[in-house]
N, C-alpha and C positions, 0 to 999 in steps of 0.2 A: 516490543511497542515504546516501551517505555524512552530508550533510546532513537524513536522513531517520530517526528511531532506529524507525519505525513504517515506515514502506518496509522499513527492512530487517528487519527484522522479520521482515514478510507475507513477501519473499524468504526467507529461511531454512526458513522455515518451506511451503514451499513446495517448498524444497529434500532436504527431510527427510522429505517422502514418495515423496523418488526419481525428480522431477522435474529436466531435464538444463537446465544452462543458461536454453541457448538460449531454453525454452519455459518458463520459471522468471518471467522481462529479459520476455517479450512479456506472460504473466498478468500482471507488475508492473504493468506498462505499463498494460495495458488497466483497469485497477483506479483507475489516475490518473487517466484521461480518466472514468470514470465519477467520479469524486472531484471533475474540475473542470467536469463537464456540470451534473453539483450546485450548485459554487460560482454557475455564470454562468447555472443554470435557477433557484432562489433569491434572485439576488445578494446575496449573501454573501464575504465573504472567505474567504479562504486557513483553517483553522489545523489544526494540525499534532494534536491532541487529538482534538481531533471524528471529525478522518478517520480517526485508528487509533486508535481507543481498546482498540474492539473487539477489533485484534492483539496489542496491548504487556497489557493485561492477561492477552488468554487463555496471554501468552511469559510475564508472569511467576511 
């Protein structure tokens, strides 16, 4: 989360809903897996802005 502002914002949104730390980490991990699966499926490189734009926009 230190290197990804989008992941950090996603984690903070989950925690703000009252979810515990471990459950929030699991949800974040599931999100990462989905993003990486999409990259592999479409043969594209990971793009921080594309992956988390909807989260960052909502946090701003």
